[in-house]
C-alpha positions in Angstrom: 9.6 7.7 47.3 10.4 5.9 50.5 10.9 7.7 53.8 14.7 8.0 53.6 14.6 9.3 50.0 11.9 11.8 50.9 14.0 13.1 53.8 17.1 13.3 51.6 15.0 15.1 48.9 13.7 17.7 51.5 17.2 18.3 52.8 18.6 18.8 49.3 15.8 21.2 48.4 16.3 23.3 51.5 20.1 23.3 51.1 19.7 24.5 47.5 17.1 27.1 48.6 19.4 28.4 51.4 22.3 28.7 49.0 20.2 30.6 46.5 19.0 32.9 49.3 22.5 33.5 50.5 23.7 34.4 47.0 20.8 36.7 46.5 21.4 38.3 49.9 25.0 39.0 49.0 23.9 40.4 45.7 21.3 42.7 47.2 23.7 43.8 50.0 26.2 44.8 47.3 23.5 46.7 45.3 22.2 48.4 48.5 25.7 49.4 49.5 26.4 50.9 46.1 23.1 52.8 46.2 23.9 54.2 49.6 27.4 55.2 48.6 26.1 57.0 45.5 23.4 58.8 47.5 25.8 59.8 50.3 28.4 61.0 47.7 25.7 63.0 45.9 24.4 64.6 49.2 28.0 65.6 50.2 28.7 67.0 46.8 25.5 69.1 46.8 26.2 70.3 50.4 29.7 71.3 49.4 28.6 73.3 46.4 25.9 75.0 48.6 28.4 76.0 51.3 31.0 77.2 48.9 28.5 79.4 47.1 27.2 80.7 50.4 30.6 81.7 51.7 32.0 83.0 48.4 29.2 84.8 46.7 26.7 86.0 49.3 27.1 89.6 50.5 24.3 89.7 53.1 22.9 87.3 55.7 19.4 88.0 54.3 20.6 86.3 51.0 21.4 83.0 52.7 20.2 79.9 50.6 17.4 77.8 52.1 18.6 75.5 54.8 21.8 77.6 55.4 22.4 80.2 58.1 25.1 82.9 57.6 27.3 84.7 60.1 29.3 87.6 58.6 31.9 89.7 60.5 32.6 92.9 58.5 35.0 95.5 60.1 34.4 94.0 63.5 30.6 93.9 63.2 28.8 90.5 63.5 25.5 89.9 61.6 23.7 86.6 61.9 20.8 85.1 59.9 17.5 84.9 61.7 16.8 81.6 63.3 20.5 80.7 63.8 20.5 77.6 66.1 21.6 78.2 69.7 25.3 77.8 70.2 26.1 79.0 66.7 28.0 80.6 65.0 31.3 79.1 65.9 33.4 82.0 67.0 36.5 79.9 67.4 36.3 78.7 63.7 36.0 82.4 62.7 39.2 83.3 64.6 41.1 80.4 63.1 40.0 81.4 59.6 40.9 85.1 60.2 44.4 84.2 61.5 45.2 81.6 58.8 43.4 83.3 55.9 42.3 79.9 54.8 38.8 78.4 54.6 37.9 75.7 57.2 35.1 73.2 57.3 34.0 70.8 59.9 31.0 68.6 60.9 29.7 69.4 64.4 26.9 68.4 66.7 25.1 71.1 68.6 22.0 70.5 70.7 21.7 66.9 69.3 21.6 68.1 65.7 24.3 67.7 63.0 25.7 70.7 61.2 28.4 71.3 58.6 30.1 74.6 59.1 32.3 76.3 56.5 34.2 79.4 57.4 36.1 81.6 54.9 38.0 84.9 55.1 37.6 87.2 52.2 39.4 90.6 52.6 38.1 92.4 55.6 35.1 90.0 55.9 34.8 86.6 57.6 31.8 84.6 56.4 30.6 81.5 58.1 27.9 79.2 56.6 26.0 76.7 58.7 24.2 73.9 56.9 21.7 71.8 58.8 22.3 68.1 58.0 19.2 66.8 59.8 16.9 66.6 56.8 19.7 65.0 54.8 20.3 62.4 57.5 16.5 61.8 57.8 16.4 61.1 54.0 19.3 58.8 54.3 17.7 56.9 57.2 14.5 56.5 55.3 16.4 55.2 52.3 18.2 52.7 54.5 14.9 51.5 56.0 13.4 51.2 52.5 16.4 49.2 51.3 16.3 46.9 54.3 12.6 46.2 53.9 12.9 45.7 50.2 15.9 43.5 50.4 14.5 41.5 53.3 11.2 41.0 51.6 13.0 40.1 48.4 15.2 37.5 50.2 12.2 35.9 51.9 10.2 35.8 48.8 13.1 34.5 46.8 13.9 31.9 49.4 10.3 30.6 49.3 10.4 30.7 45.5 13.7 28.9 45.5 12.3 26.2 47.7 9.4 25.7 45.4 11.6 25.7 42.3 14.2 23.4 43.9 11.5 20.9 44.8 10.0 21.1 41.3 13.5 20.8 39.7 14.8 18.1 42.0 11.7 15.9 42.4 12.1 14.2 38.9 15.8 13.6 39.7 15.0 12.3 43.2 12.3 10.0 41.8 14.6 8.8 39.1 17.3 8.1 41.7 14.8 6.4 43.9 13.5 4.3 41.0 17.1 3.3 40.1 17.8 2.2 43.7 14.6 0.2 43.8 15.3 -1.3 40.3 18.8 -2.4 41.3 17.5 -3.9 44.6 14.5 -5.6 43.0 16.6 -6.9 40.1 19.2 -8.3 42.5 16.4 -10.0 44.3 14.9 -11.3 41.1 18.2 -12.7 39.9 19.1 -14.3 43.3 16.6 -17.2 43.0 17.8 -18.6 39.6 21.4 -18.0 40.6 20.9 -19.8 43.9 19.2 -22.8 42.2 21.9 -22.9 39.6 24.6 -22.9 42.2 22.8 -25.6 44.3 22.3 -27.9 41.3 26.0 -27.5 40.2 27.2 -28.4 43.8 24.9 -31.4 43.9 26.1 -32.5 40.5 29.8 -32.1 41.5 29.1 -34.1 44.7 27.4 -36.8 42.6 30.3 -37.0 40.2 32.9 -37.1 43.0 30.9 -39.8 44.8 30.6 -41.9 41.7 34.3 -41.5 40.8 35.3 -42.7 44.3 33.1 -45.8 44.0 31.3 -45.1 47.2 27.9 -45.3 45.5 27.5 -47.3 42.4 26.0 -45.7 39.3 22.2 -46.2 39.2 21.9 -47.1 42.8 18.4 -46.5 44.4 17.9 -43.1 45.9 20.3 -41.3 43.6 19.5 -38.9 40.8 20.8 -39.1 37.3 23.5 -36.8 35.9 21.4 -36.1 32.8 18.5 -34.8 34.9 20.8 -32.5 36.8 22.3 -31.1 33.6 18.9 -30.6 32.1 17.8 -28.7 35.3 20.9 -26.5 35.1 20.2 -25.7 31.5 16.6 -24.8 32.4 17.9 -22.5 35.2 20.3 -20.8 32.8 17.5 -20.2 30.3 15.4 -18.6 33.1 18.4 -16.5 34.1 19.0 -15.5 30.4 15.3 -14.6 30.0 15.5 -12.3 33.1 18.7 -10.7 31.8 17.1 -10.1 28.4 14.2 -8.4 30.0 16.6 -6.2 32.1 18.5 -5.2 29.0 15.4 -4.4 26.9 13.9 -2.5 29.8 17.1 -0.4 30.4 17.7 0.3 26.7 16.5 3.8 25.8 18.0 4.0 22.3 15.8 4.9 19.4 15.5 2.0 16.9 14.1 2.3 13.4 10.7 0.8 13.1 9.5 -1.3 10.2 6.2 -2.6 8.9 5.3 -5.7 11.0 2.4 -8.1 10.7 1.2 -8.4 14.2 -0.9 -11.4 13.4 2.1 -13.3 12.1 4.1 -12.2 15.2 1.3 -13.5 17.5 1.2 -16.9 15.6 5.0 -17.2 15.8 5.0 -16.5 19.6 2.1 -18.9 20.2 3.9 -21.6 18.3 7.2 -21.1 20.1 5.4 -21.1 23.5 3.3 -24.1 22.8 5.7 -26.7 24.2 6.2 -24.7 27.4 2.4 -24.4 27.8 2.0 -28.1 27.1 4.6 -29.1 29.8 2.6 -26.9 32.2 -0.6 -28.7 31.3 -2.1 -25.6 29.7 -3.9 -25.4 26.3 -2.6 -22.4 24.3 -5.0 -21.1 21.5 -4.8 -18.3 19.0 -8.2 -16.8 18.2 -9.5 -13.7 16.4 -8.3 -12.2 13.0 -6.3 -14.5 10.7 -5.5 -11.9 8.0 -2.5 -9.6 8.2 -2.6 -6.4 10.3 0.5 -4.2 9.9 1.9 -1.9 12.5 5.1 0.2 12.6 7.2 -1.5 15.2 10.6 -2.9 16.3 10.2 -6.6 15.7 12.4 -7.7 18.7 10.4 -5.5 21.1 7.1 -6.9 19.9 8.5 -10.4 20.2 9.5 -9.7 23.8 6.0 -8.2 24.4 4.3 -11.5 23.4 6.8 -13.6 25.3 6.2 -11.6 28.5 2.4 -11.8 28.1 2.5 -15.6 27.5 5.1 -16.2 30.2 2.8 -14.4 32.7 -0.2 -16.3 31.5 1.5 -19.8 31.6 2.7 -19.2 35.2 -0.8 -18.5 36.5 -3.2 -20.3 34.1 -5.0 -23.4 35.3 -5.8 -25.1 32.0 -6.3 -22.6 29.2 -4.8 -19.5 27.5 -6.4 -17.5 24.6 -4.4 -15.1 22.5 -6.8 -12.9 20.6 -6.1 -10.4 17.8 -8.7 -7.8 16.8 -8.9 -4.4 15.1 -10.9 -1.4 16.1 -10.9 2.1 14.7 -7.3 2.1 13.5 -6.0 0.2 16.5 -5.0 -3.4 16.9 -6.2 -5.1 20.1 -4.0 -7.9 21.5 -5.7 -9.7 24.3 -4.1 -12.5 26.3 -6.5 -14.2 28.8 -6.2 -17.1 31.1 -8.3 -19.1 33.5 -6.0 -18.5 36.5 -6.7 -16.8 39.8 -6.6 -13.3 38.2 -5.4 -10.1 39.7 -6.0 -9.2 43.4 -8.0 -6.0 43.9 -5.1 -4.2 45.4 -2.8 -5.5 42.7 -4.7 -4.1 39.7 -3.5 -0.5 40.0 0.2 -1.8 40.3 0.1 -4.6 37.8 2.4 -2.9 35.4 5.0 -1.7 37.9 8.4 -3.3 37.9 8.7 -6.3 40.3 5.2 -5.8 41.6 4.4 -8.3 44.3 1.2 -9.4 46.0 -0.2 -12.4 47.9 -2.8 -14.6 46.2 -4.5 -15.1 49.5 -5.9 -11.6 49.1 -6.8 -12.1 45.4 -9.8 -13.6 43.7 -8.9 -17.2 44.3 -7.9 -17.0 48.0 -6.1 -20.3 47.7 -2.6 -19.5 48.8 -0.9 -16.9 50.9 2.4 -17.2 49.0 3.7 -13.9 47.5 3.2 -13.6 43.8 6.0 -11.9 41.8 5.3 -10.3 38.5 9.0 -9.5 37.8 9.8 -7.3 34.8 7.4 -9.0 32.3 4.3 -6.8 32.6 6.3 -3.7 33.2 8.2 -4.5 29.9 4.8 -4.9 28.1 3.8 -1.4 29.3 7.0 0.1 28.2 7.0 -1.5 24.7 3.4 -0.4 24.2 4.2 3.1 25.2 7.2 3.3 23.0 5.0 2.3 20.0 2.3 4.9 20.8 0.0 2.4 22.4 -1.2 1.4 25.8 -1.8 -1.6 28.0 -4.6 -2.3 30.5 -6.3 -5.1 32.5 -9.5 -6.4 31.0 -12.7 -5.9 33.0 -13.0 -8.0 36.1 -15.6 -10.7 35.5 -17.6 -12.8 37.9 -15.5 -15.8 37.3 -11.8 -16.5 37.7 -9.1 -15.5 35.2 -7.2 -12.5 34.0 -7.1 -10.6 30.7 -4.4 -8.2 29.6 -5.2 -5.9 26.6 -2.6 -4.2 24.5 -3.6 -1.5 22.1 -1.2 -0.5 19.3 -1.9 1.9 16.4 -2.2 0.3 13.0 0.0 1.4 10.2 -1.4 4.2 8.1 -1.5 3.4 4.4 
């Protein structure tokens, strides 16, 4: 991916991770709040039962439950449990309970500690139970700290995991989008040249026809070009444009097509015969060598035809004088080798030879003759795709001491 795509990819990954962390945080806060509410309700219910039992069923301060102090006023005599905190019992609450004859209960803070005090009048007795809430509060505080640490750690861990998962999940999508952008840009660039030539030739032809019709320049005058030659050039440009569009369509078509038994030797002979005229006009001798007998593979005929055309088109463009198309068999595999005596592949180009619209400069290659950029278009990338779709592979032949290039396609033979 390029720099901009990488930045967009990182931003999207972090945005997705932050959204995941926020949702997880909301979920954990809800769970923690529910846990705290349940614990607090349970503690309050247990404390309430303990206080009611202490004030309603205990006859002596020595029988006070653990964690509870009792103060009993019986016939004007006050008795208090040992260890009653300073400032307690609450005399005022006892007076209120005696006058109203109704139980009272309140939470108070005495000496920096929290207590729940229940006072109840029963006949001639007034019983006050004091429950220390300090331990309960300490347990609740420890639970809160534990929940905070657990939730915080879970959010941090989940955020990091979300970043990792987001990057893993989104990288193929980001790479596909980046590839699509580059494909559209490179395809537009590849189509621009033939379209520009076509438009230029059409304008020149129109100018020529307009000039001839006005009688300014007589037909056949020196320094002018013929209409027939211009039309032939336009037809050639449209053929080149059509070939590029066919490559684009084949490359973009992901549909599964039924494969049939195909004689790869016959397909190679047909491709060589159809390309012979093109090679002859380029001053290149095109020869088919290797096995003459039939070799069958399971393939899509039109895809194999485009494979041979792409290989031969690449070879004709760069060959000096000779192209050899070799068919061989080896351990259940058919080897298709197209070699030429051209400048070959530059060292830095070899790893990228089968990428779409790969470009290099021949000045850095084996010949070192020209510094013009060399475009490989869709051809070799299409060869790699067709080979992969048929369970095969494509590679560059070993780099020899002389000039030239060799492309080797391996396809599995049909099992009988």
